[in-house]
N, C-alpha and C positions, 0 to 999 in steps of 0.2 A: 075756681072761686079761691081754691084754698094758695095754689101760686100768688093768685094778686092783693088776698089777704094780710097775708107772708111779706110781702115787700110794702102791703100799705103800716105791716105793724115796725120796720126797720125803718122805714122814712117816719109814723111818729117818734119812734124812741129818737131819732137824729134832733127833731122839733122839739123833744122835751127836757133832751142834753142841752141843749145853747139853751134854754128858755129858761132849769134849772141850775145852770154852772151857777151862780152867782150863792144859790144856797146849798151844791155839797161841796162846794171849798171852803163856805162855809163851818158846814157840819163838819170838815175832815180838819180842818184848823181845833174846830172843840175837842176832837173825840185826840186830836195829835196832843195837845195845852196839857187836854184834862187828866188824859188815860196813858201818857207816851207811844212809843215809836206801834209801828202801826195800826193803822186807821184801817186798811181794809181788809175784813177778814176773804180768805179762796182758799173756796174746798170743791174737790173733783166731785162731782156731783152729773146722774144717768140722763142725760139729754133722750132727743128723736130714737129710737129703733133703742135704746142700750148707753149708745156710743156715749164714753164719756166726754165729760167737757167742764174745763172751771168756772166755775160760780162766784161771781162780786155779791158782796154785802159790806158796809160798815161793819168794822165789829163793834161787835155790843156786849162781852162777852168775853172775862180773859184770857191767854194763850193756850193756858196749856188746859182748857176748860174741860173735854173727854177726859184726858189722865184725871181729873180732879175729880169725875165721877165716883168714882173706886174709893176717893178716901170720903166725899158725904156719904158712899154706901149706898148709891144711887144706879140699879139695876140695870133702868134704859140710858144705857150713856149719854142717848140725845136728849133726854128727859128733863123735865128740870124738877127741883122742890120750892116748896115758898121760903120768903126772903133768900132766893139761892145769892149766896156772894158769889158766884162763879160772873157775872152781870156788871160790868160797870158802872162810876157814873153814871154813861151818859148814856149808856143801853138800854136802862129801864125806858129812859122818850124815846130813843129808836125804834123802842122795840113797840110800846105805845103805840106807838103813830103811822107804825113802818116805817118810818125813815132811810132804818137801815138797809132796807131793798132797792134804795134810788142807784146803785151800782150795776144794779142787774140792764137796767137800759143799755147798758156797754151791751151785756149779753142779750141783748135782742138786734141790738144797730149790726150784731156780728153774725146773725142769722140762728143763733143756740135757743134763743131763750125768743116767746112771741110776749106778748103782755098779761094774755091769757091763754091758760092752759094747767094742766096739776100740777103742782108744784113738783120738784126734781127733787127727787130722795139720793141718799149717801149711794156708793153703790158697793156698801158691802149687803144691803138691804136688799138693792136694786138683785143682787147676785142671788139672793133666794125668793126672789114671785117667783109664783105658779106662774102657768099661763097665762089663768082670768087676772091675775094678778098685772100682767105687762101689758095688757091690755091698752094703762094706760099712758103708756109707751109706744099711741101709734102717732102718738102730737108732740109737737114742739110742748115743754114745759111750758107753765108762763107767771110771771110774778105775781100775780095773784088767779085766781082761779076758783071755778062750783066749790069746791070742796070751804077753800075760804070765808064764802056770803051767806055758806049754812052750817056752822062752825066750828072753821078753823084750828083753834088747840083744846077749842072743846073739844073735842071726836077723837075715836081711838081711828089707828089707822086703815082696820078691816072696814067701819066706814064710810072712812075717803075713800077706799076701794073703790063703791057705790059706785061715789058720788059722779068720782073721775069716769068711772063708765060708762054712768049717764048724761055724762057733759060726752065724751068719745061719739055716742051710738047720735048725741043729737042736737049736734053744733050745728051754727051759723054765726053769721058776722053780727044779726040781732042778739043772740044767746051773749054775746062776745063783749056788746056794745052795754047789755044789761050787766053785767060780771062788774064794766066796771064805774058806772055809774052807784051798785050798792059797794062796791065796794071804799069809793070816794067818799059818799055818807057816812062810813061807820069808819074812818081812818083814823079818829079821839076818837078812844073806843077805853073803858075799863079796863083792868089786867084781867085775863081770865084763871078762872083755878088752876090750881097746877093738877092734869089728868095724868095720870101713871098708864102708859099705853102699855100694852099686856101682850101687843107682838110683835113690838122690838126688842124685850125683851125675850121672850121667846125665838127672836131669829136672831138677836147676841148668842143664847145660849146653845145655837143648831150646830154650831162649827164645832165648842170644846164636847158637845156631844158626840160625835162623831166623831173625831178627832178617838175618846176613849170608848167608843165600841171597834174600831181596826185596832186599837192598842192591848 
C-alpha cells in the first residue's frame, strides 16, 4: 500500500502545484518586493532513513537568522522569541497561515517528502537522535503531520517524538486524510506562544561539552 500511496502523493503534489501556481508566484513576488532577494529558504534536512535532502520554503526570516540567535541571547538556535525581529514583514503572515510551506510540494513531487509525515528535522539534530528518536525516520517526512495537528509549535520535541512514533506505528491512508483535513481547517490560526524547547538546547550544547571533555 505504501508505494501506491507515495505515488498518489506525488500526483497530488503535481496537481496542487499547477492549481496553486498563481498563488505561489504572487507570494514570491510579494517577498521579493517587500524583503529583497532570496524568495526561497533552502535547508538540508533529514529524510527517510536520515538521508539528507534540500527542503524548500518561502523565506519568512532574515538571511542570517540562525547567526542572529546568539546576538538575541537565544540558547535554541532554531527557537523564537516574543516579537522576533528575525521574522520578516511578510514572514509573520506566511508562518501563521503555513503558506511558507507551499514550495515543499516540489519536495513531494521529487519523492523526498509526502504530504503527511513527521516534520523533517535539521541535520545537526538528526545526528543526535537516539535509536528510539530515529523511528520517526522510518517513513518519509511530511508537510504536515500528526504532531502538527496535535500542538504544532506549542509542544516540545520530546512530545513530538512520541506523537511521531505513534504515527509510524498506526499509519494508514485514512489517518493521512484525517491529518490533511485537520490541517486545512486550522490554517489561519493565531500565533502560538513562544515555546522554549529544552531538548534542542541540550542537543546544541552536547557537541561543545564533548569537545571540552576530549580536550
